[in-house]
N, CA, C and O atoms as a GROMACS GRO file, in nm:
protein
  336
    1MET      N    1   1.226   2.479  -5.299
    1MET     CA    2   1.259   2.350  -5.246
    1MET      C    3   1.205   2.245  -5.344
    1MET      O    4   1.091   2.252  -5.389
    2SER      N    5   1.289   2.151  -5.374
    2SER     CA    6   1.248   2.049  -5.469
    2SER      C    7   1.163   1.943  -5.400
    2SER      O    8   1.160   1.932  -5.277
    3MET      N    9   1.094   1.867  -5.482
    3MET     CA   10   1.011   1.759  -5.431
    3MET      C   11   1.095   1.658  -5.353
    3MET      O   12   1.053   1.605  -5.251
    4ARG      N   13   1.214   1.634  -5.403
    4ARG     CA   14   1.306   1.541  -5.336
    4ARG      C   15   1.341   1.592  -5.196
    4ARG      O   16   1.343   1.514  -5.100
    5ASP      N   17   1.368   1.720  -5.182
    5ASP     CA   18   1.400   1.779  -5.052
    5ASP      C   19   1.280   1.771  -4.957
    5ASP      O   20   1.294   1.743  -4.838
    6VAL      N   21   1.163   1.796  -5.013
    6VAL     CA   22   1.041   1.789  -4.931
    6VAL      C   23   1.021   1.647  -4.879
    6VAL      O   24   0.994   1.628  -4.761
    7LEU      N   25   1.036   1.548  -4.966
    7LEU     CA   26   1.019   1.408  -4.926
    7LEU      C   27   1.126   1.366  -4.827
    7LEU      O   28   1.098   1.296  -4.730
    8ARG      N   29   1.248   1.410  -4.851
    8ARG     CA   30   1.358   1.377  -4.760
    8ARG      C   31   1.330   1.435  -4.620
    8ARG      O   32   1.351   1.368  -4.520
    9THR      N   33   1.285   1.557  -4.614
    9THR     CA   34   1.252   1.622  -4.488
    9THR      C   35   1.137   1.550  -4.419
    9THR      O   36   1.140   1.523  -4.299
   10PHE      N   37   1.034   1.520  -4.498
   10PHE     CA   38   0.916   1.453  -4.442
   10PHE      C   39   0.953   1.318  -4.382
   10PHE      O   40   0.918   1.290  -4.267
   11PHE      N   41   1.022   1.236  -4.457
   11PHE     CA   42   1.056   1.102  -4.409
   11PHE      C   43   1.161   1.107  -4.298
   11PHE      O   44   1.161   1.022  -4.209
   12GLY      N   45   1.249   1.206  -4.302
   12GLY     CA   46   1.345   1.223  -4.193
   12GLY      C   47   1.272   1.256  -4.064
   12GLY      O   48   1.304   1.201  -3.958
   13ASN      N   49   1.174   1.347  -4.072
   13ASN     CA   50   1.094   1.382  -3.955
   13ASN      C   51   1.009   1.265  -3.909
   13ASN      O   52   0.989   1.244  -3.789
   14ALA      N   53   0.958   1.188  -4.005
   14ALA     CA   54   0.875   1.073  -3.970
   14ALA      C   55   0.957   0.970  -3.893
   14ALA      O   56   0.908   0.913  -3.795
   15ASN      N   57   1.082   0.946  -3.934
   15ASN     CA   58   1.168   0.854  -3.862
   15ASN      C   59   1.196   0.903  -3.720
   15ASN      O   60   1.195   0.826  -3.624
   16LYS      N   61   1.222   1.034  -3.709
   16LYS     CA   62   1.243   1.092  -3.577
   16LYS      C   63   1.118   1.079  -3.491
   16LYS      O   64   1.125   1.052  -3.371
   17SER      N   65   1.004   1.098  -3.554
   17SER     CA   66   0.877   1.088  -3.482
   17SER      C   67   0.855   0.946  -3.430
   17SER      O   68   0.812   0.928  -3.316
   18VAL      N   69   0.884   0.847  -3.511
   18VAL     CA   70   0.869   0.708  -3.469
   18VAL      C   71   0.964   0.679  -3.353
   18VAL      O   72   0.926   0.612  -3.256
   19GLN      N   73   1.086   0.729  -3.363
   19GLN     CA   74   1.183   0.708  -3.256
   19GLN      C   75   1.137   0.777  -3.127
   19GLN      O   76   1.146   0.719  -3.019
   20LEU      N   77   1.088   0.899  -3.139
   20LEU     CA   78   1.039   0.971  -3.020
   20LEU      C   79   0.920   0.900  -2.959
   20LEU      O   80   0.909   0.891  -2.837
   21GLN      N   81   0.830   0.850  -3.044
   21GLN     CA   82   0.714   0.777  -2.992
   21GLN      C   83   0.759   0.652  -2.916
   21GLN      O   84   0.704   0.620  -2.811
   22ALA      N   85   0.858   0.583  -2.968
   22ALA     CA   86   0.910   0.464  -2.901
   22ALA      C   87   0.972   0.501  -2.767
   22ALA      O   88   0.951   0.432  -2.667
   23GLU      N   89   1.047   0.610  -2.764
   23GLU     CA   90   1.108   0.655  -2.639
   23GLU      C   91   1.001   0.696  -2.538
   23GLU      O   92   1.013   0.667  -2.419
   24ILE      N   93   0.898   0.762  -2.585
   24ILE     CA   94   0.788   0.802  -2.497
   24ILE      C   95   0.717   0.679  -2.442
   24ILE      O   96   0.688   0.672  -2.323
   25ARG      N   97   0.689   0.580  -2.530
   25ARG     CA   98   0.625   0.456  -2.484
   25ARG      C   99   0.710   0.387  -2.379
   25ARG      O  100   0.659   0.340  -2.277
   26ASP      N  101   0.842   0.379  -2.404
   26ASP     CA  102   0.932   0.315  -2.308
   26ASP      C  103   0.932   0.390  -2.174
   26ASP      O  104   0.930   0.330  -2.067
   27GLY      N  105   0.935   0.522  -2.184
   27GLY     CA  106   0.933   0.604  -2.062
   27GLY      C  107   0.804   0.585  -1.983
   27GLY      O  108   0.806   0.575  -1.861
   28ILE      N  109   0.692   0.581  -2.054
   28ILE     CA  110   0.563   0.561  -1.987
   28ILE      C  111   0.557   0.422  -1.925
   28ILE      O  112   0.510   0.406  -1.812
   29ALA      N  113   0.605   0.322  -1.997
   29ALA     CA  114   0.604   0.185  -1.944
   29ALA      C  115   0.692   0.176  -1.819
   29ALA      O  116   0.655   0.112  -1.721
   30ASN      N  117   0.807   0.241  -1.824
   30ASN     CA  118   0.897   0.241  -1.707
   30ASN      C  119   0.831   0.312  -1.589
   30ASN      O  120   0.838   0.263  -1.476
   31GLU      N  121   0.770   0.424  -1.614
   31GLU     CA  122   0.703   0.499  -1.508
   31GLU      C  123   0.587   0.418  -1.450
   31GLU      O  124   0.568   0.415  -1.329
   32ALA      N  125   0.511   0.353  -1.536
   32ALA     CA  126   0.400   0.269  -1.490
   32ALA      C  127   0.452   0.154  -1.404
   32ALA      O  128   0.391   0.119  -1.304
   33SER      N  129   0.564   0.097  -1.444
   33SER     CA  130   0.623  -0.012  -1.367
   33SER      C  131   0.665   0.037  -1.229
   33SER      O  132   0.642  -0.031  -1.129
   34LEU      N  133   0.726   0.154  -1.223
   34LEU     CA  134   0.767   0.211  -1.094
   34LEU      C  135   0.646   0.240  -1.005
   34LEU      O  136   0.649   0.213  -0.885
   35ILE      N  137   0.540   0.293  -1.065
   35ILE     CA  138   0.418   0.324  -0.990
   35ILE      C  139   0.356   0.194  -0.939
   35ILE      O  140   0.313   0.188  -0.823
   36ASN      N  141   0.350   0.092  -1.023
   36ASN     CA  142   0.293  -0.036  -0.981
   36ASN      C  143   0.373  -0.097  -0.867
   36ASN      O  144   0.316  -0.152  -0.773
   37GLN      N  145   0.504  -0.088  -0.875
   37GLN     CA  146   0.589  -0.141  -0.768
   37GLN      C  147   0.564  -0.068  -0.637
   37GLN      O  148   0.554  -0.130  -0.532
   38ARG      N  149   0.554   0.063  -0.644
   38ARG     CA  150   0.528   0.143  -0.523
   38ARG      C  151   0.390   0.109  -0.465
   38ARG      O  152   0.374   0.101  -0.343
   39MET      N  153   0.292   0.091  -0.553
   39MET     CA  154   0.158   0.054  -0.507
   39MET      C  155   0.162  -0.081  -0.435
   39MET      O  156   0.097  -0.098  -0.332
   40LYS      N  157   0.235  -0.176  -0.490
   40LYS     CA  158   0.248  -0.308  -0.425
   40LYS      C  159   0.312  -0.293  -0.287
   40LYS      O  160   0.270  -0.358  -0.191
   41GLU      N  161   0.414  -0.208  -0.278
   41GLU     CA  162   0.479  -0.186  -0.150
   41GLU      C  163   0.382  -0.124  -0.048
   41GLU      O  164   0.379  -0.165   0.068
   42LEU      N  165   0.305  -0.027  -0.093
   42LEU     CA  166   0.209   0.039  -0.004
   42LEU      C  167   0.100  -0.058   0.041
   42LEU      O  168   0.058  -0.057   0.157
   43ILE      N  169   0.053  -0.142  -0.051
   43ILE     CA  170  -0.049  -0.241  -0.017
   43ILE      C  171   0.007  -0.340   0.084
   43ILE      O  172  -0.062  -0.376   0.180
   44ALA      N  173   0.131  -0.382   0.064
   44ALA     CA  174   0.194  -0.476   0.160
   44ALA      C  175   0.208  -0.411   0.297
   44ALA      O  176   0.185  -0.475   0.399
   45GLN      N  177   0.246  -0.283   0.299
   45GLN     CA  178   0.258  -0.212   0.427
   45GLN      C  179   0.122  -0.205   0.497
   45GLN      O  180   0.113  -0.225   0.618
   46GLN      N  181   0.018  -0.175   0.420
   46GLN     CA  182  -0.116  -0.167   0.479
   46GLN      C  183  -0.160  -0.302   0.532
   46GLN      O  184  -0.221  -0.310   0.638
   47ALA      N  185  -0.130  -0.408   0.458
   47ALA     CA  186  -0.167  -0.543   0.504
   47ALA      C  187  -0.094  -0.577   0.633
   47ALA      O  188  -0.153  -0.632   0.726
   48ASN      N  189   0.035  -0.543   0.639
   48ASN     CA  190   0.112  -0.568   0.760
   48ASN      C  191   0.057  -0.488   0.878
   48ASN      O  192   0.048  -0.539   0.990
   49GLN      N  193   0.022  -0.363   0.851
   49GLN     CA  194  -0.032  -0.278   0.957
   49GLN      C  195  -0.167  -0.330   1.004
   49GLN      O  196  -0.196  -0.328   1.124
   50ALA      N  197  -0.249  -0.377   0.911
   50ALA     CA  198  -0.379  -0.432   0.948
   50ALA      C  199  -0.362  -0.556   1.035
   50ALA      O  200  -0.433  -0.574   1.134
   51ALA      N  201  -0.267  -0.641   0.997
   51ALA     CA  202  -0.241  -0.761   1.076
   51ALA      C  203  -0.191  -0.724   1.216
   51ALA      O  204  -0.232  -0.785   1.315
   52ARG      N  205  -0.104  -0.624   1.224
   52ARG     CA  206  -0.053  -0.578   1.353
   52ARG      C  207  -0.165  -0.519   1.438
   52ARG      O  208  -0.172  -0.545   1.558
   53ASN      N  209  -0.252  -0.440   1.376
   53ASN     CA  210  -0.365  -0.382   1.450
   53ASN      C  211  -0.456  -0.491   1.503
   53ASN      O  212  -0.505  -0.483   1.615
   54GLU      N  213  -0.479  -0.594   1.422
   54GLU     CA  214  -0.563  -0.705   1.466
   54GLU      C  215  -0.500  -0.776   1.586
   54GLU      O  216  -0.568  -0.811   1.682
   55GLN      N  217  -0.370  -0.797   1.580
   55GLN     CA  218  -0.299  -0.862   1.690
   55GLN      C  219  -0.307  -0.776   1.817
   55GLN      O  220  -0.332  -0.828   1.926
   56LEU      N  221  -0.286  -0.645   1.802
   56LEU     CA  222  -0.296  -0.555   1.917
   56LEU      C  223  -0.436  -0.557   1.977
   56LEU      O  224  -0.451  -0.556   2.100
   57LEU      N  225  -0.536  -0.559   1.893
   57LEU     CA  226  -0.674  -0.562   1.941
   57LEU      C  227  -0.699  -0.690   2.020
   57LEU      O  228  -0.763  -0.686   2.126
   58LYS      N  229  -0.650  -0.804   1.970
   58LYS     CA  230  -0.666  -0.930   2.043
   58LYS      C  231  -0.597  -0.922   2.179
   58LYS      O  232  -0.651  -0.971   2.279
   59GLU      N  233  -0.480  -0.861   2.183
   59GLU     CA  234  -0.408  -0.847   2.310
   59GLU      C  235  -0.484  -0.758   2.408
   59GLU      O  236  -0.490  -0.787   2.527
   60VAL      N  237  -0.541  -0.650   2.358
   60VAL     CA  238  -0.618  -0.560   2.442
   60VAL      C  239  -0.742  -0.631   2.496
   60VAL      O  240  -0.774  -0.620   2.614
   61ILE      N  241  -0.810  -0.704   2.410
   61ILE     CA  242  -0.930  -0.778   2.453
   61ILE      C  243  -0.894  -0.881   2.558
   61ILE      O  244  -0.963  -0.894   2.659
   62ALA      N  245  -0.785  -0.954   2.536
   62ALA     CA  246  -0.741  -1.054   2.634
   62ALA      C  247  -0.705  -0.987   2.766
   62ALA      O  248  -0.738  -1.039   2.872
   63GLY      N  249  -0.638  -0.873   2.760
   63GLY     CA  250  -0.602  -0.799   2.881
   63GLY      C  251  -0.724  -0.751   2.957
   63GLY      O  252  -0.730  -0.757   3.080
   64LEU      N  253  -0.824  -0.701   2.881
   64LEU     CA  254  -0.947  -0.654   2.946
   64LEU      C  255  -1.022  -0.770   3.010
   64LEU      O  256  -1.076  -0.757   3.120
   65ALA      N  257  -1.026  -0.882   2.941
   65ALA     CA  258  -1.094  -1.000   2.997
   65ALA      C  259  -1.024  -1.044   3.125
   65ALA      O  260  -1.090  -1.076   3.224
   66ASN      N  261  -0.893  -1.045   3.123
   66ASN     CA  262  -0.817  -1.084   3.242
   66ASN      C  263  -0.840  -0.985   3.356
   66ASN      O  264  -0.861  -1.026   3.470
   67GLN      N  265  -0.838  -0.858   3.324
   67GLN     CA  266  -0.860  -0.756   3.426
   67GLN      C  267  -1.001  -0.766   3.484
   67GLN      O  268  -1.020  -0.751   3.605
   68THR      N  269  -1.098  -0.793   3.398
   68THR     CA  270  -1.236  -0.808   3.444
   68THR      C  271  -1.248  -0.928   3.537
   68THR      O  272  -1.314  -0.922   3.641
   69GLN      N  273  -1.183  -1.036   3.500
   69GLN     CA  274  -1.184  -1.157   3.582
   69GLN      C  275  -1.120  -1.129   3.719
   69GLN      O  276  -1.172  -1.173   3.822
   70THR      N  277  -1.010  -1.057   3.719
   70THR     CA  278  -0.942  -1.022   3.844
   70THR      C  279  -1.031  -0.933   3.930
   70THR      O  280  -1.042  -0.955   4.051
   71LEU      N  281  -1.095  -0.835   3.871
   71LEU     CA  282  -1.182  -0.745   3.946
   71LEU      C  283  -1.305  -0.819   3.999
   71LEU      O  284  -1.348  -0.795   4.111
   72ASN      N  285  -1.360  -0.908   3.918
   72ASN     CA  286  -1.475  -0.987   3.964
   72ASN      C  287  -1.436  -1.075   4.083
   72ASN      O  288  -1.513  -1.088   4.178
   73GLN      N  289  -1.318  -1.134   4.077
   73GLN     CA  290  -1.270  -1.217   4.188
   73GLN      C  291  -1.255  -1.133   4.314
   73GLN      O  292  -1.294  -1.175   4.422
   74ARG      N  293  -1.196  -1.015   4.298
   74ARG     CA  294  -1.176  -0.925   4.413
   74ARG      C  295  -1.310  -0.882   4.471
   74ARG      O  296  -1.326  -0.876   4.593
   75LEU      N  297  -1.408  -0.851   4.385
   75LEU     CA  298  -1.540  -0.812   4.430
   75LEU      C  299  -1.606  -0.927   4.505
   75LEU      O  300  -1.669  -0.905   4.609
   76LYS      N  301  -1.594  -1.046   4.454
   76LYS     CA  302  -1.650  -1.165   4.520
   76LYS      C  303  -1.590  -1.182   4.660
   76LYS      O  304  -1.660  -1.211   4.756
   77GLU      N  305  -1.458  -1.164   4.668
   77GLU     CA  306  -1.390  -1.174   4.798
   77GLU      C  307  -1.441  -1.069   4.896
   77GLU      O  308  -1.462  -1.098   5.013
   78LEU      N  309  -1.460  -0.946   4.848
   78LEU     CA  310  -1.510  -0.839   4.935
   78LEU      C  311  -1.651  -0.868   4.983
   78LEU      O  312  -1.684  -0.845   5.099
   79ILE      N  313  -1.735  -0.918   4.892
   79ILE     CA  314  -1.872  -0.950   4.929
   79ILE      C  315  -1.874  -1.063   5.034
   79ILE      O  316  -1.949  -1.058   5.131
   80GLU      N  317  -1.792  -1.163   5.011
   80GLU     CA  318  -1.784  -1.276   5.105
   80GLU      C  319  -1.733  -1.228   5.242
   80GLU      O  320  -1.782  -1.272   5.346
   81ALA      N  321  -1.636  -1.138   5.240
   81ALA     CA  322  -1.581  -1.086   5.366
   81ALA      C  323  -1.686  -1.006   5.442
   81ALA      O  324  -1.690  -1.012   5.565
   82ARG      N  325  -1.770  -0.933   5.375
   82ARG     CA  326  -1.876  -0.854   5.440
   82ARG      C  327  -1.987  -0.945   5.494
   82ARG      O  328  -2.050  -0.917   5.596
   83ALA      N  329  -2.007  -1.053   5.422
   83ALA     CA  330  -2.115  -1.145   5.462
   83ALA      C  331  -2.080  -1.219   5.591
   83ALA      O  332  -2.170  -1.269   5.658
   84LYS      N  333  -1.955  -1.226   5.628
   84LYS     CA  334  -1.912  -1.298   5.749
   84LYS      C  335  -1.930  -1.218   5.873
   84LYS      O  336  -1.898  -1.265   5.982
   0.00000   0.00000   0.00000
């Protein structure tokens, strides 16, 4: 093999290598972008779920307070009725 053939092969492979590296970089960047987008979606879902859980907790607390108030009123009425 002549020196010219060796150089031609080397530089031909080097050009292919640069092209493959660029394709790999593009593929990794695209994959990273997809992963980042999915992460943002999951974070948004978690935030929405946390907000919903907080709202449900407030509703449960309000319901318990109302129920306690109702039971206290009923107990007061029973005590007053017995006192008569």
